C-alpha positions as CSV (number, residue, x, y, z in Angstrom):
1,X,54.3,76.1,106.6
2,X,57.4,78.2,105.9
3,X,55.3,81.0,104.4
4,X,53.2,81.0,107.6
5,X,56.4,81.2,109.8
6,X,57.8,84.1,107.7
7,X,54.4,85.8,107.9
8,X,54.5,85.4,111.7
9,X,58.1,86.6,111.9
10,X,57.2,89.7,109.8
11,X,54.1,90.4,112.0
12,X,56.1,90.1,115.2
13,X,58.9,92.3,113.7
14,X,56.3,94.9,112.7
15,X,54.7,94.8,116.2
16,X,58.1,95.3,117.7
17,X,58.7,98.3,115.5
18,X,55.4,99.8,116.5
19,X,56.1,99.2,120.2
20,X,59.5,100.9,119.8
21,X,57.9,103.9,118.2
22,X,55.4,104.1,121.1
23,X,58.2,103.7,123.7
24,X,60.2,106.5,122.0
25,X,57.2,108.8,122.0
26,X,56.6,108.1,125.7
27,X,60.3,108.7,126.3
28,X,60.2,112.1,124.7
29,X,57.0,113.0,126.6
30,X,58.6,111.9,129.9
31,X,61.7,114.0,129.2
32,X,59.7,117.0,128.3
33,X,57.5,116.7,131.4
34,X,60.6,116.4,133.5
35,X,62.2,119.5,132.0
36,X,59.0,121.6,132.6
37,X,58.5,120.2,136.1
38,X,62.1,120.7,137.1
39,X,62.9,124.1,135.6
40,X,59.5,125.8,135.4
41,X,57.8,124.5,138.6
42,X,60.9,123.5,140.6
43,X,59.3,120.1,141.2
44,X,61.4,117.4,139.7
45,X,59.9,114.0,139.3
46,X,61.3,110.8,140.9
47,X,60.1,108.5,138.2
48,X,61.0,110.1,134.8
49,X,64.7,109.1,134.7
50,X,63.9,105.5,135.6
51,X,61.1,105.3,133.0
52,X,63.3,106.8,130.3
53,X,66.0,104.2,131.1
54,X,63.6,101.3,130.9
55,X,62.0,102.6,127.7
56,X,65.4,103.0,126.1
57,X,65.8,99.2,126.5
58,X,62.4,98.6,125.0
59,X,63.0,101.0,122.1
60,X,66.4,99.6,121.2
61,X,65.5,95.9,121.4
62,X,62.1,96.1,119.8
63,X,63.5,98.0,116.8
64,X,66.5,95.8,116.3
65,X,64.7,93.0,114.4
66,X,63.3,95.6,112.0
67,X,66.7,97.1,111.4
68,X,68.0,93.6,110.6
69,X,65.1,92.8,108.3
70,X,65.7,95.9,106.2
71,X,69.5,95.4,106.3
72,X,69.8,98.8,108.0
73,X,72.8,97.9,110.2
74,X,75.9,99.9,109.9
75,X,78.3,98.0,107.7
76,X,81.8,98.6,106.3
77,X,81.4,97.2,102.8
78,X,84.6,98.3,101.1
79,X,85.9,94.8,100.8
80,X,82.6,93.2,99.9
81,X,82.0,95.7,97.2
82,X,85.2,94.7,95.4
83,X,84.2,91.0,95.3
84,X,82.6,89.4,92.2
85,X,78.8,88.9,92.5
86,X,79.0,85.2,93.4
87,X,81.7,85.7,96.0
88,X,79.9,88.6,97.5
89,X,76.7,86.6,97.8
90,X,78.6,83.8,99.5
91,X,80.3,86.3,101.9
92,X,76.9,87.9,102.7
93,X,75.4,84.5,103.6
94,X,78.4,83.7,105.8
95,X,78.1,87.0,107.6
96,X,74.3,86.5,108.0
97,X,75.0,83.0,109.4
98,X,77.5,84.4,111.8
99,X,75.0,87.1,112.8
100,X,72.4,84.3,113.4
101,X,74.8,82.4,115.6
102,X,75.8,85.4,117.6
103,X,72.3,86.7,118.2
104,X,70.9,83.2,118.9
105,X,73.6,82.7,121.6
106,X,72.8,86.1,123.1
107,X,69.1,85.2,123.0
108,X,69.8,82.0,124.9
109,X,71.8,83.9,127.6
110,X,69.2,86.7,127.9
111,X,66.3,84.3,128.1
112,X,68.1,82.3,130.8
113,X,68.8,85.4,132.8
114,X,65.3,86.7,132.4
115,X,63.9,83.4,133.7
116,X,66.3,83.5,136.6
117,X,65.2,87.1,137.5
118,X,61.6,86.0,137.3
119,X,62.0,82.8,139.4
120,X,64.0,84.7,142.1
121,X,61.8,87.8,142.0
122,X,64.8,90.1,141.4
123,X,63.9,93.8,141.6
124,X,65.6,96.8,139.9
125,X,67.5,99.0,142.3
126,X,65.6,102.2,141.8
127,X,63.5,104.8,143.6
128,X,60.5,102.7,142.6
129,X,61.7,99.1,142.2
130,X,60.0,97.0,139.5
131,X,60.7,93.3,138.6
132,X,63.9,93.2,136.6
133,X,62.5,90.8,134.1
134,X,60.1,93.5,133.0
135,X,63.1,95.2,131.4
136,X,65.3,92.3,130.5
137,X,62.6,90.3,128.6
138,X,62.9,92.9,125.8
139,X,66.5,91.9,125.3
140,X,65.6,88.3,124.7
141,X,62.7,89.3,122.5
142,X,64.7,91.6,120.3
143,X,67.7,89.3,119.9
144,X,65.5,86.3,119.3
145,X,63.6,88.0,116.5
146,X,66.9,89.4,115.2
147,X,68.4,85.9,115.1
148,X,65.4,84.7,113.0
149,X,65.8,87.6,110.7
150,X,69.5,86.8,110.2
151,X,68.6,83.2,109.5
152,X,66.0,84.3,107.0
153,X,68.5,86.4,105.2
154,X,71.1,83.6,105.2
155,X,68.7,81.0,103.8
156,X,66.9,83.2,101.3
157,X,67.2,82.0,97.7
158,X,67.1,85.5,96.5
159,X,67.4,88.6,98.6
160,X,64.0,89.6,100.1
161,X,62.8,92.9,98.8
162,X,63.2,95.9,101.1
163,X,59.9,96.5,102.7
164,X,60.7,100.0,103.6
165,X,62.9,102.9,102.6
166,X,64.2,105.8,104.6
167,X,62.2,108.1,102.4
168,X,58.8,106.3,102.9
169,X,59.0,106.4,106.7
170,X,56.9,103.3,106.9
171,X,57.4,100.8,109.7
């Protein structure tokens, strides 16, 4: 059962990374279109800035679980590197449990706010308003999967192998 849960977590994390990559590609395309429309044809769009802002949220929060899974967070490790192996392992687990607690709390708040926005039909204040939960749901999604990735790291008997490297470029 635990193996199935880990497989599901890995699958959702991979799906989030793919969605982040697609959102980033659409962001670049929208920016490029806006630049050409504005400066070549003197016909700026009304939608590109809003779309880019929404997609920035999707990109960030869909990739966050993958960054956590691969331990790609920015870390100041000068003190940890000076600890003996056993103490460092304990410190790492404590940090991962703290990360789990913090991201689980943020997930709870984000999910509650997203549910409130949905139930009250809250709209974005924009040229073309959309339901606000369409954007905020990605915050709960990203932090929720990130919390589970932190918990996975904290509870692992041995450190899970890196499933990607910067050189491989694999998601």
